[in-house]
N, C-alpha and C positions, 0 to 999 in steps of 0.2 A: 499401508506402507508410508514412511516418512521420507522427506526429501530435505536435504540441507542446501540452502541458498544463501548467496552474499546478501548482507544487509543493504537494502536500498537507501535507507535513510542516511546512513554514514558512509556509503560506498565501500563497506568492507573495512574501514579503518579502525571501527570500535570507538571513535571519538565523536563528541558532539559536534555536528557540522556547522553549527551557528556560534559555537563558543558562548553560549548564553551564560552559563555559570562561571566557567573559567576555561582557559585553553587546555587544560588537562582533563576536563569532565569527559566521562565516557558516554557513549551513545545510550539514550534511554530505550531504544527499541531492542538492540541485541545485548545490551548490558556490558559492552566492551568487547564482546567476542568476535564481532565482525560477521557473524553468520547467524542464520535463523533456521529453525527446523519447522516444516509445515507438513501437514498430511497431504498425501497426493490423492487426486490429481490437482496440479498447481497451474495456475494461469496468471500472466501479467496483469496487474490491477489497471483496468481501463480508465478509472477516475483520475488516477494521478499519473497514468502513462507509465507506470513502473518506476517512478522517481521515489516513492515513499513519502514525498513532501505534499502538504496541503496545496492543491492547485489554485486555491482562492487567494493565495498570497502571504498567508500567515507563516511565521517560522515555526511551524509545528508539523506533526506527523499527518499523513493522509487520514481522513476520517473514515475511509472504507477499508483500507488494508492495515491500518495502524502503523505505517511506516515500512512495512515489510516489502512493498513494491509488487507482491503477489498475493493471490487469494486462493484458498482451496475451493474448487468448483465441484458442484454437484449435478450440473446440467450443461449440455452444449447448445441449448436452444436459446437464440438471441432473444432479449427482452423486447416485447412488442411495444411497450410504452415508450422506451427510450431508444429504440432500434439498435440496441446493443452498444450504446455510447456511455451508459453508466450515469448520464446527467440529465436532469430535467431542464426546461427551458430557462429556469432562473439560475442554472449552474450548479445547483446543490445535487446531491445524490438522488438518483431515481428512487421513488418510493416503492416502486413494484419490485425492483431487483436489488434494492439496497445499495446501488452504485456498481454493482459487479457486471452489469450488462447481460447477464444470462439469467433465465428462468428455470 
């Protein structure tokens, strides 16, 4: 089953949130539609806290969810390596769960 969610990267506007190419450029994540379709079950991305933006400070999409703000999950068990935070001690995505916080 699929679920349609608002694009986290552009906030549902369909426009590039950083105006990198031009003020009329469309969002590279949702291709200007303002929404994304994901397979269920869906959970908010723990790596970017659902913002869709890279938490390391760059003006690019989250490297875990690809800018969607959510991930399709396959397990509800918290990752034992990162304790469900999705980040390793250096701030990069956890290598065991891929930054999703779940195993």
